[in-house]
Every structure is written in C-alpha cells, then in structure tokens.
C-alpha positions in Angstrom: 70.0 180.8 37.6 68.4 183.2 35.2 68.4 186.4 35.3 65.1 189.2 35.5 66.0 189.8 31.9 65.7 186.2 31.0 62.8 186.1 32.1 61.1 189.2 30.6 62.5 188.4 27.2 62.2 184.3 27.7 58.0 185.8 28.9 57.8 187.7 26.0 58.6 185.8 23.2 57.5 182.4 24.3 54.2 185.0 25.0 54.5 185.7 21.4 54.4 182.2 20.6 51.6 180.7 22.5 48.9 184.1 20.4 50.5 182.8 17.4 49.4 179.0 18.3 45.9 179.6 19.0 45.2 182.4 16.9 45.0 180.3 13.6 42.9 181.7 10.9 39.6 181.0 12.1 40.2 182.7 14.8 40.4 186.1 12.0 37.0 185.6 10.8 34.7 184.9 14.0 34.8 188.0 16.0 33.7 190.8 13.0 30.9 188.2 13.2 30.3 188.4 17.0 30.6 192.4 16.7 28.1 193.1 13.8 25.4 191.8 15.3 25.9 193.1 18.4 26.5 196.4 17.1 25.6 198.7 18.7 25.8 196.4 22.5 29.7 195.9 20.7 31.1 196.5 24.0 28.9 194.0 26.2 29.9 191.2 23.7 33.6 191.9 23.4 34.1 191.4 27.6 31.8 188.2 26.4 33.8 187.2 24.2 37.1 188.0 26.5 36.1 185.7 29.1 35.0 182.3 27.1 37.4 183.4 23.6 40.6 184.2 25.4 40.1 183.5 29.8 38.9 180.4 29.5 41.8 178.5 26.7 44.2 180.3 29.0 43.2 179.3 32.3 42.9 175.7 30.0 47.7 175.7 30.0 47.7 177.0 33.4 45.9 173.3 34.2 48.2 171.7 32.1 50.9 173.5 34.3 49.1 173.5 38.0 49.1 169.2 37.7 52.6 169.1 36.0 54.1 169.5 33.0 52.3 167.5 29.8 48.9 165.8 28.8 49.5 163.0 30.7 50.3 164.2 34.1 46.2 166.6 33.4 44.5 162.6 32.3 46.2 160.4 35.8 43.6 161.7 38.0 40.9 160.3 36.1 42.8 157.4 34.4 45.9 156.4 34.3 46.1 155.8 30.2 43.0 158.6 29.5 46.2 160.7 27.9 46.1 158.1 24.7 43.2 157.0 23.9 43.7 161.1 24.0 46.9 160.8 22.1 44.9 159.3 19.7 42.2 161.3 19.0 43.4 163.9 19.5 46.7 162.4 16.4 43.8 162.1 13.9 42.1 165.3 14.6 45.7 167.0 13.5 46.3 164.9 10.9 43.1 164.8 9.3 41.8 168.6 10.7 42.9 171.9 11.9 46.4 171.8 10.4 45.4 170.1 7.0 42.7 173.2 7.5 45.5 175.2 8.3 46.9 174.5 5.3 43.6 174.8 3.0 43.1 178.4 4.3 46.1 179.6 3.3 46.2 178.9 0.1 41.8 179.6 -1.3 42.0 183.3 1.9 46.0 183.8 1.4 47.6 182.9 -1.5 44.9 183.2 -4.1 43.5 186.9 -2.1 46.6 188.5 -3.2 47.2 186.8 -6.7 43.3 185.6 -7.2 44.1 185.1 -10.9 46.8 181.9 -10.0 44.3 179.0 -8.7 45.3 175.8 -10.4 47.1 172.6 -9.5 50.3 173.0 -9.7 50.0 176.4 -8.1 48.4 174.9 -4.9 50.7 171.8 -5.1 52.7 174.1 -4.7 52.1 176.2 -1.8 50.9 173.3 -0.1 54.9 172.2 -0.5 56.8 174.6 0.6 53.5 175.9 3.4 54.1 172.4 5.2 57.7 171.6 4.3 58.3 175.6 6.6 56.2 173.8 8.8 57.9 171.0 9.2 61.3 172.8 9.5 60.0 175.4 12.0 58.8 172.2 14.1 61.3 169.7 13.6 63.1 171.0 16.5 60.9 170.5 19.5 63.4 173.0 22.4 63.1 175.6 19.7 59.5 175.2 17.7 58.4 177.9 20.6 61.3 180.3 20.0 60.8 179.9 16.3 57.2 181.2 16.0 57.5 184.1 19.0 60.8 186.0 17.4 60.6 184.7 14.0 56.3 184.4 12.2 54.3 186.3 15.3 55.8 190.1 15.4 55.0 189.6 11.2 51.4 187.9 12.5 51.3 191.1 14.9 52.6 193.9 12.5 49.2 192.5 10.1 46.6 192.9 12.5 47.9 195.6 14.3 47.8 197.6 10.9 44.2 196.6 10.8 43.4 197.1 13.7 44.8 201.0 13.7 42.8 201.4 11.2 40.1 200.3 12.6 40.1 202.9 14.6 41.6 205.8 13.5 39.5 205.5 9.9 36.5 203.0 11.2 33.7 202.6 8.3 31.4 203.4 10.7 30.5 203.7 13.8 28.6 200.8 16.2 24.9 201.1 15.8 22.3 198.5 15.6 22.7 194.9 16.4 20.3 191.4 15.8 21.1 189.7 19.2 19.1 190.4 22.2 21.9 190.0 25.4 25.2 191.0 23.3 27.2 189.4 26.4 26.1 185.5 26.1 26.4 185.9 21.9 29.6 186.3 22.1 30.2 184.1 24.8 28.1 181.1 24.3 30.4 181.6 20.1 33.7 182.0 20.8 33.3 179.2 24.2 32.0 176.5 20.7 35.1 177.4 18.6 37.1 174.9 20.9 40.5 176.7 21.6 39.7 175.5 25.4 41.0 171.6 23.7 43.6 173.8 21.7 45.1 174.5 25.6 44.7 171.0 26.3 46.8 169.6 23.5 49.6 172.2 23.7 50.1 173.4 27.5 52.9 170.3 27.7 54.8 172.1 24.4 55.2 175.3 26.1 56.4 173.7 29.3 57.9 171.7 27.4 59.8 175.3 26.1 60.8 176.4 29.6 62.4 173.4 30.4 64.8 173.2 27.5 65.4 177.0 28.9 66.0 176.5 32.8 62.4 177.1 33.9 62.3 173.6 36.0 58.7 172.2 37.3 58.1 174.2 40.6 57.4 177.9 41.8 59.6 179.3 38.9 57.9 177.3 36.4 54.7 178.8 37.6 55.5 182.1 37.7 57.0 182.6 34.2 53.9 180.3 32.7 51.8 182.5 34.3 53.7 185.8 32.8 53.4 183.9 29.0 49.2 183.4 29.4 49.4 187.3 30.5 51.5 188.7 27.6 49.7 185.7 25.1 46.4 187.6 26.7 47.0 191.0 26.5 47.8 190.0 21.9 44.7 187.8 22.1 42.3 190.4 24.5 43.8 193.7 21.7 43.5 191.9 18.7 40.0 190.2 19.3 38.3 193.2 20.7 39.4 195.2 17.5 38.1 192.6 15.2 34.5 193.1 17.2 34.7 196.5 17.0 35.8 196.8 13.2 32.5 193.7 12.7 30.5 196.8 14.8 31.9 199.3 12.2 29.4 197.5 9.2 26.5 197.1 10.0 25.1 199.5 7.7 27.0 197.6 5.0 26.2 193.7 5.7 23.7 191.8 6.3 23.6 189.8 10.0 23.6 186.3 8.5 26.5 187.8 6.4 29.0 183.8 5.9 31.8 185.4 8.0 34.4 184.5 5.5 33.2 186.7 3.4 32.3 189.2 6.2 35.5 189.3 6.7 37.3 190.1 2.9 34.3 192.5 2.7 35.3 195.0 5.7 39.2 194.7 5.1 38.4 196.0 1.2 35.8 198.7 2.4 38.5 199.7 5.4 41.3 199.1 3.1 41.5 198.7 -0.6 43.7 195.6 -2.5 46.2 197.1 0.5 44.2 195.9 3.1 43.3 192.5 1.2 47.4 192.2 0.7 47.6 192.5 4.7 44.8 189.8 5.2 46.1 187.4 3.4 49.4 187.5 4.9 48.3 187.4 8.1 46.2 184.2 7.4 48.5 182.9 5.9 51.2 183.3 8.5 48.2 182.5 11.2 48.2 179.1 9.5 52.3 179.4 9.9 52.1 179.1 13.4 49.3 176.7 14.1 50.7 174.5 11.4 53.8 174.3 12.8 52.9 174.2 17.2 50.4 171.8 16.3 52.9 169.2 14.4 55.1 169.7 17.0 52.6 168.5 19.5 51.7 165.7 17.7 54.7 164.1 16.5 55.8 165.0 20.4 52.2 162.3 21.1 52.8 159.7 18.3 57.2 159.3 19.9 54.7 158.5 23.2 51.9 156.2 22.0 54.9 155.0 20.1 57.2 154.5 23.5 60.1 155.8 22.2 60.4 153.7 19.0 59.4 156.7 15.7 62.6 159.9 16.7 60.7 162.4 16.6 61.9 164.3 14.0 60.8 161.6 11.8 57.1 161.7 13.4 57.7 165.4 12.7 58.7 164.4 8.4 55.3 162.0 8.6 52.6 163.6 10.0 53.6 167.0 7.1 53.8 164.9 4.1 50.4 163.0 5.5 48.9 166.5 6.7 49.7 168.0 3.3 47.7 164.3 1.0 44.9 165.6 3.5 45.4 169.7 2.4 45.3 169.0 -0.5 41.6 167.8 -0.6 39.9 171.7 -0.1 39.4 173.1 3.5 35.4 172.3 3.0 36.8 168.3 2.8 39.1 168.5 5.1 36.4 170.4 7.6 33.2 167.7 6.9 35.7 164.3 8.5 37.1 166.6 11.7 34.3 168.2 13.3 33.4 164.7 14.7 37.0 163.6 15.7 36.9 167.8 18.1 33.2 167.2 19.5 34.7 164.1 21.1 37.5 165.9 23.1 36.0 169.1 23.0 34.0 168.4 26.5 36.8 166.9 28.1 39.3 169.5 27.8 36.5 171.9 29.1 35.9 169.9 31.8 39.9 169.0 32.5 40.3 173.0 32.1 38.2 173.2 35.4 39.3 170.6 37.9 43.0 171.7 36.5 42.3 175.0 36.9 40.5 174.8 40.7 43.0 171.5 41.8 43.0 172.4 45.3 39.2 172.6 45.4 38.2 169.1 44.0 38.1 167.0 47.1 39.2 163.4 45.4 40.3 161.4 41.9 36.5 160.6 42.3 34.7 164.1 41.3 37.5 163.9 38.1 36.3 161.0 37.1 33.3 161.9 37.0 32.8 164.6 35.9 35.5 163.2 32.7 33.0 160.0 32.2 30.6 162.1 31.6 32.5 164.6 29.4 33.2 161.6 27.7 29.8 160.2 27.3 28.6 163.2 25.7 31.6 164.0 23.5 30.5 160.9 21.9 26.9 162.1 21.6 27.9 165.5 19.8 30.5 163.2 17.9 27.6 161.2 16.0 25.7 164.0 15.9 28.2 166.1 13.1 28.9 162.9 11.9 25.1 162.6 11.1 24.8 166.1 10.3 28.4 166.4 8.1 26.5 163.5 6.0 29.1 161.2 6.9 26.7 158.1 9.2 23.4 157.8 8.4 20.5 158.8 10.8 20.1 156.4 13.8 16.5 156.2 16.0 15.7 160.0 17.0 15.3 158.9 21.4 18.8 159.4 21.0 18.4 162.3 20.3 15.3 163.2 22.3 17.4 162.3 25.8 19.7 164.8 25.1 17.9 167.6 23.8 16.5 167.2 27.3 19.5 168.2 29.4 18.9 171.6 30.3 21.6 174.1 28.3 21.7 172.1 25.9 20.2 174.6 23.0 23.1 176.7 23.8 25.5 174.0 22.9 26.1 173.8 26.3 24.6 169.9 26.3 28.4 169.5 28.7 27.9 171.6 31.9 25.1 169.8 33.6 26.6 165.6 32.8 29.8 167.0 34.0 28.6 169.1 37.7 26.3 165.4 38.2 29.0 163.4 37.1 32.1 165.2 39.7 29.8 165.7 42.5 28.3 161.5 42.6 31.8 160.7 41.6 33.4 162.0 45.1 31.2 161.3 47.1 31.2 157.2 45.6 35.0 157.8 46.2 34.7 159.3 50.3 32.8 156.5 50.4 35.1 154.1 48.9 37.3 155.0 51.2 39.8 155.5 48.1 43.2 157.1 48.4 43.9 160.4 45.9 46.9 160.4 43.5 49.2 163.6 44.7 51.1 165.5 41.4 55.0 165.6 41.0 54.8 168.9 41.1 52.9 169.7 44.4 55.4 167.2 46.3 58.2 169.6 44.5 56.3 172.7 45.6 56.5 171.4 49.6 60.3 171.0 48.9 61.3 174.2 48.3 58.4 175.1 50.4 60.5 173.0 53.5 63.7 174.3 52.5 62.4 177.7 52.4 61.6 177.9 56.0 64.8 176.0 56.9 66.9 178.2 55.2 
C-alpha cells in the first residue's frame, strides 16, 4: 500500500513529466502571439487559452483513465479494431512529424540560438545523434521514462521557463495595450484548441497510466485519484507558464507588428527582455522541451509497435528503430517535416476531440451507438482536413471544388470547428439507431473493478 508521502511524491514527479511531454517547443511560440494580438485584453485571452490549451488536453488524459488504461480501451466503444488503425497512423505522425520537428527545432532555434556561428551539416548531424541518442536512453525503460523526465529533465526546463516568466513580471518591456482582435477570449480559445494538444493527451494517456501501474497504483479508485492529482500538478505548471508567456506577448505591442512570425516574435521579446542571456535561457528551454516531448512520444510509439507486432518486436528494439528513423527524417529540416506531417495530424485530430468528450462524459453517453456515430463523423471530417492540408502543402494536386464547398457549408467551419456539428449529429443519430436495434453496449473493465471495490467497502 502506498503511503501519503509516496502519493505526494509520485503525483509531483509524474505531474512534472506530464507537463514536460505536453510542453513541446511549439507551445513556447503560440502564447506570446496570442498576447500580442490581444493587447490590453490579455486576461480574457489567458482564460480562453487556459480552457482549450490546458484544460482540454488534460481532460484527454482523464478520458483515457475514465474508460480504462490505454488507447485500446478508449477506442473499443467505437470499434474493436479502431485502436490498431489509430496506432498505425499515429506512428507515421511520430516518425514523420512530432519528433523529427522536435529535433530540428532543438537544433535550429536551440543550439544555433546559443551558437549562431557554428551552423554546418557536420554539427547538425552530431547534434541530432546526441539528441536522439539521449531521447532513446530516456525512453528505453518503459516503466521509468516518466520518472526520468519528471525527476531530471523537467526541473531544468521549468527553471528556464520560470526565469522568463519572473522577468516578464518584475522587469516588463512594456505594458499591455492596444490589441487587434475583437474578441480576445474566442481568438485565444480557437488558436489553442487547433494546436492539437488534445491529441497528445489521447495518445500519451496510456504511458502515464502505465507509469502509475508500475508504481503499484492498480486500475480502480486509487489510480483514478492519483491520476487526478497528476493532472492538477501539470495543469498548474502549464497555467503559470502559458499565462506568463501570453502576458509577455501583450507587453510588446509597441515593439512588434501583430503579424510578426511566431518564432521571430518570441526571440525578439526575449532579446528585449534579457538580451543575449535571455536568448541562452530560451534556447535551453527549447532544447529541454524538445527532449521531454521526444522521449515521451518515442516511448509511446514503441509501445504501439510492440502491440501491433503482437509482442514479436521487443520494446527496446522498437524504441531504437524509431529513434534512428526519426533522426534521419529530422535531418531533412523543420519546414519539410511540417509539410509532410500536417495531413497525418489533421486526420487524427477530430477523432481525438470526439474521444475526449465521449470518454470524459461517459456516464452521460446513452450507448455505444453514440460513440460509433460521433467517431465515424470525426473520421470523415479528419480525412477531408488531411486532404485539404495535403493540397495546401503541395503534396497532392487540388481536387474538385464541390468537396470544399460541402465542408465549408458546415456551421462553425470558418472557425476551424468543422468537426463539431457533424460529431454532435452523428452521436445523436448513432444513439437512436443503436437503441432502436436493441443492441448491448460494452461495459468497461474499470467500471467492473470499481463496482467490486464499492461492494467490498459496503460489506466491510
């Protein structure tokens, strides 16, 4: 039985790791941009950012824990084999998107931000070899990867970020003023939700729960309680950092145009705030943010490879092969990686949103038909969005205009919420059909466990 002291320590360490995995380098650049366009209305913007950029991704992890322990459990209400297709696409996204981008950003903005004169092919290859070598070592032990991230990497990352946040408050480069968006809350809300961090929650939820299992917190009430603690820790840290970076952006309205490139804006704000020393701190934050995301996602993808191969491929070998493949893709440069990975992420994103809502509000979902209908609509919208991004990125030629016309006619599509109405309609129609057919819904194993625990406590 875990003591209270262990529960507190484990909640803190795994909460640190959860923060670090969510806070990739991309999450450094969008809060200042939100702050810049919000200006004097920065505080409503912070609320919008908090809801969709922090709360929703945390709810995605909670959704996984609410239905079971991994991706398979949260997908099974929609289809017994859905998780296999999900894993296959997600592995491609990891290999050709998330993690190569981390390596490329760590080199191009992190290392070269500190040493701008050392850029060369040889240095790039050496850096990527070290970067992904360390990422592999961190990810090579499935049970301790989150411990290693939470204990050793996150504190360094957090110190760098807190230095920036504290300087923003005690030595601001200006005061929040102006603003170019009519509604700073809705702008921040929509910007943050479209970053795709909800997908990270669905994809990585299982690795956090596996860490809890390895520490003796078995599925049931105890595991749900500590998972809640972990989410609270990660939420608080993310809020402090996001709010600080958003406020930093709002203090630069006199110095930067509203359409300034996100990365240029961040570097410029930090240079104004703390000069070259600030750039060094920022570069270190970027490198360590990339490390934590890379290690966490390699561990997650390696676990999927093991499952897809029916355990024929050992976990460590899967992690090594992924790390090598990712390093080769990262060597092509960040811009190419983003172009290649965009369609894969857009394919999964609507489904991740649907699964999050369904998982969190499971007890209010009438039957499995609602899951099937909502997820089916999410997949259809996901295919369209992947198709659109592939055209925009020059990967495929443009198709007939009527396809765009159909999806653009969907309410709220102009706000990037094309998935919302179809998923709601699909969920309602699916529930009605399922009930009319008199079909049975799946009962989650975790619900059976909790029911047994409740029965034991009553009899005791």
